[in-house]
Steps between C-alpha positions, in 0.01 A plus 500: 500500500616848422475803726317729254173461316512288188408668173276329255655459155209699355571809712708777349727703722717795412745701701616834367796646683520879475833514679750299293774555760301302757631175352879478544529267201368768263630813673635750251389305194301713257510804732623808321547850631358648180122532462326294238458671161123510553546688826721754324233547234227544761719748690544705183125479437437645845737788419310566176174507695652751742611720209155486338332600825753780560454643150124465539509707818730757338266525199194543719337170398527348848461662843823569694404230750598243235865585564471270801437216254808599302709488818365151577580385146859627524544344844363167380725507195826555684403264780413228250837538330661454842286185543315615813188305592309815603564650156371179341178535702468868405558421132262205514222715643562781249494263203187323626314827559603633159383178335166520680449865408592453135283191461214696661556776243470244225195323645288805577627774271604280205846658477729265307825633654362394837490139383858511375639671811289279727626183332861623519467581870336164561796325334740697719297398806515134400876529450552660841319224689719223358702300751825567313446875535404483869801285582734773369372758752644575841 
């Protein structure tokens, strides 16, 4: 008799380790100090969003309160490039909210750019929640 519960052969189990350094046999394998190329792209996208909001406020299209959003976008961008987990969460929430807003624009106002931007933000969201991306963060 074994000490633990026996698993039926029909049961599926999976263990996803988010901290690859927890196992001494695999410590340091596949861990790079550089962010993934997708994270660099998303960081640059956040900087572009900050620039669009800043120019929109300067042109009078957006209220000055939107500069707070631009500051969050810049903070998330640089934090994501430094692989901080809080910046990942900030970027994840920004991308999800932008996807929701743009898809709402498409659904209710029938604006085609909303569908394109919403789909792009949704793809970025799906990339950010991957295990490989989360394991790179500290």
